N, C-alpha and C positions, 0 to 999 in steps of 0.2 A: 595325680597330686598337682595342684597348681603349682607353678614356680613363684621365686621370691620375688619380692616386689623389686621390680627393675630401677635403673635411673630415669624412667620417662613416666613412671607411675605419680599421678598428681599427690600431693599432701595437701593440698587447699583447693576446693572447689566450691562455687558459689557463696562465697563468702566464708565457710568453715574451714579450719585446719583440723585433718585427719591425723591423729595419733598412730603410730604403729600397731599397738592394741586394737585400736578400731578398725584400721585395715585388714587386722588379723581377724576380726570378728566377722568381718563382711565377707572374706575366704571362706571361714567356717560355715555360714549361712549357705553360700551358693553352692559348695560342695555338699554339705548334709541335707539340703531341701533341694534335690536334684527335679523333684517333680514337681515344682513350682513353675510358672510362668516367669517371664522378667518382670512384668509388672507388680507381680504376687511378690517376688523377691525385692525389689524396690521399697515396698510398703511395708513389709516384714522388717527390713533393715532400719528404714525409717523410724519405726515404733521402738527396736531395740536400741537405736542410738540418741532418741527424743529430738530428730530431725523434723521440724516443723516449722512452719509461718507463723507470723504473729497473731493470726487468725486461730491457730490451733491446728490447720489442716496440715497433713503430711506432704513433705517435699518430695514426693514419689516421682515427679518428673525431673528434679535435678538428680536425683539419687539412681535412676534409669541411665541419666548419661555419664553419671560417674562410672556406674557398672561398664558401659560401654568402653570407658577412657581404659578402664582398669582392664579389661579384657583386651585391647589395642596394645598394653603395655605388657601383655604375657602374664599379667598377675594372676587371673581368674580364667574359667571357661563357662562363659553363660550357655543357658540352655537354647535350641533353636527358636527364632522368633517365630510366634503367631501369625499366621496369614491374616493381614489387615491391611487397609487402605493407608499406605505410608503417608507420612507428614510431606506437605507441599504437591500432593498430587492433585490430578483435576478429578472433580466428582460429577456425579452424573447430574445434569439439571433439569429440575421437573419444567414441563412446558403446559401452563393453564392459563386461563382466562385473566388470573391476578397479575401475571406478568407481562400480558399483551399491552400494547400502546394505549394509554389513554387519552382523554379531552385534553386540549392544550392549555396548560396554566400560565398565563402571562400576567404582568404587574409588579407592584413592590411587595417586597416580603412583609410589609404591614398590613396589605391585603389580605394575608392568609393566616397572621398572627392568632393565637399563639403556635409556635413550632413546638413539637413534641420529641422527645429523644426516648424512645422505648427499648428497654434491653431484650435481647434475644434471649428468650430463655426456654421457652415451649417448644415443642416438636413443630407445630403449625408456623411458628415465629422463623425457625430454624429452615424450613422449606421455601417460605416467602424470599428470606434474606439470599438465600440459595439460588433461587430462581431471578429473583432480580439481579444480583451481582453477576450471574453465569450467563444471561441474557444480554444484559447491557453494559458493561463494564468491558472494557478493551481487554484486560487481563484475566477475566472471566473469574470463575470461584475455586479455590484451592484449600486444602486443609491447614489451617493456620499453624506456623510456627509456634510451638512452646504456648506459654501464658497467653490469652485474647480475650477481650471482650467486644460485642459485636451488637450494633443498635438499629434500628429500624427509623425512619425520620419521618413525620407526618405533620401536615400543614391541618390545621383545625377549622378554616372557614375558606369559603362558604359550607362545606362539609370535611368531615374528616378523612384525609386521603393521604395514601403513602406517597412521599416525594423523593425518596434516596435512603440510604444505607452508608453506614460507616463502621470501620473495623480497626480495633487497635491490638496489635499482638507484639511479642517480643523485639527488642531493638537489634538491629543489625551487629553483628560480633564487632567488627571493626568498620571503620570509615575516618577516613585520615583528616578531612576538614571539621568532623564533629570532635575528633578526639582532639585535634589542636586547639578547638573552640574551647573545649573543656580543660584543656591542662593535663591530659590522662598521660600516665605512663602504663604498661602493659598490667602490671598488678594491680594498679589501683580501679582500670578499666573493668578487671575480671570481677573484682570486688563489689563494684559501684554499678555495673551495668545494668542490674534489676531495675534500678530506680530511673532508668529511661524506656519509653515506650515509643514503638512504631507505629504511626498512623497508614495500615497495610493496603487499605481500601476506603475509596471515597468515593461516591457515586449520587449525582443527582440526576434523575433520570431524564432522557433524552428529550420528553416532551413538556417538561419542567422548565420556563424561562423565566424565573422570578429574581428580578434584581436585589442583589445582595443576599438571598437565600444563603448560599455557598459560606461565605463568610461568618455569618449569622450561626450558621449550623456547626463550624468549627469552634467558634467560641463556646456554644453551649455544651456540644458534645464533649468538648476538651474538660468542661468543667465537671462534667456528670462522669466522664471516665475517671476523673482524680478522685473523685470520692467513692466510686464504685471499686477500683481496682485493690485498696487495702482490705477491704473487706473480704475479696476473692482470694486474694495473693498476700497479704498480711506484708505489704510493701507499698510506702510512700513514693510516687511518682513526682520526680522534680522536674522532667523536660520530656517533653514528647518530638520526636522526629519525622521527617517525611520524606520521600524521595519521588521527584516530579520529572516524567519524560517529557524535557521543554520541545521534542521532536513533534510531539500532539496538542502540548497545553502548556501555558505559560507560568500557570501556577499563581496568577493575580489574585484568586479567593485567598489563597494562604498569606500575600503581603497586606491584604487588605484587612487580614484577622491579625495584623501585626505578628507574623511569624518573621524569623529572621533568616535571611538568606546566607548561608556560609560558602557555597561553591558546588564544585561538581566532584562526583565519585569515580573512580576508576574505572568502573564498567565490570568489576570482577563478579558482582551479584553480591546479596546482603548476607549470605553463609559461606562465602566463599574463603576457607581458611587456609586452604592450599594453595592459592594463586594461581590457580587454572584459567581462569577466563580475565584476565587482564585488557581493559579496553573494550570487551563485546559490547555493553549498552551503558554508555556514561548517564547520569542524572543527576538533576540539581537537588542538594542536598538544603531542607530547611528545617528550622527548629523553633520550638515554642516552650519557655520558660513558664512553668507552673508556680514558681517561686522567685522572688526578686535575685537571689543570689544563688540560682541554681547552680552556677558552673561553679563556682566556690565550695558548696556542699557536696558536689560530685567530685572533688578534687579530694577533700578532707579524708584523712586517714580513718 
């Protein structure tokens, strides 16, 4: 029998308040459906509670995270995890001719326009994205945290050619300079964080040296993501953030695309809630508001 709800059990998660009878239902489902996987439990609970995105999709990812928090608080005991590739792990990277160095592309962005932003949806697109990022981005390819969208970038002249990749994923849990700029307290940040998205990978291929391409892509991809995200996750994105390692890059393309420089991180890492890595690798924080009153709307109750 699971323990009674302890003082650390969350009553609110991902914008939803859970009443005692709903927490009791969650415990009952977990106890009575011991043959289900964690994913199946989360989907079942979402169905029973009507916990869905605006698009109608179940909030199974958030429910799975809630279940883990409840387990950590001693409220319930989840089944053993199924063996799978963990979030944040490095993936095997294909090595094919598609990822080999291509011919140099040099010139102005107008020489190669239009620039197309292609959503990564098929297996072939996923493999190409993984290979390009894995072989040519200094951070390599990792399984993204939480919600995410990925895009391949193409120049259309003189012939259609892939020139890079960009990825958007769940925002960092806590960043002092961002939270101060918005004016967040902890409760508001927890409620509003889904409306902030992180530009977690951006790659222009090394042999592509096209003036103003990077800043143009940032503008195009930001608008495309803002249009696609609500359809996938049922949430309007108000702000995009990114972290730049200024020991490697100056981040000039972000500034050219009108991103706002906020300051430095503490270096703990984007998901370090336990304060274990302070000062390990500070990054420069930049943000791009997708609406004029982004900070005010993110502060609203």
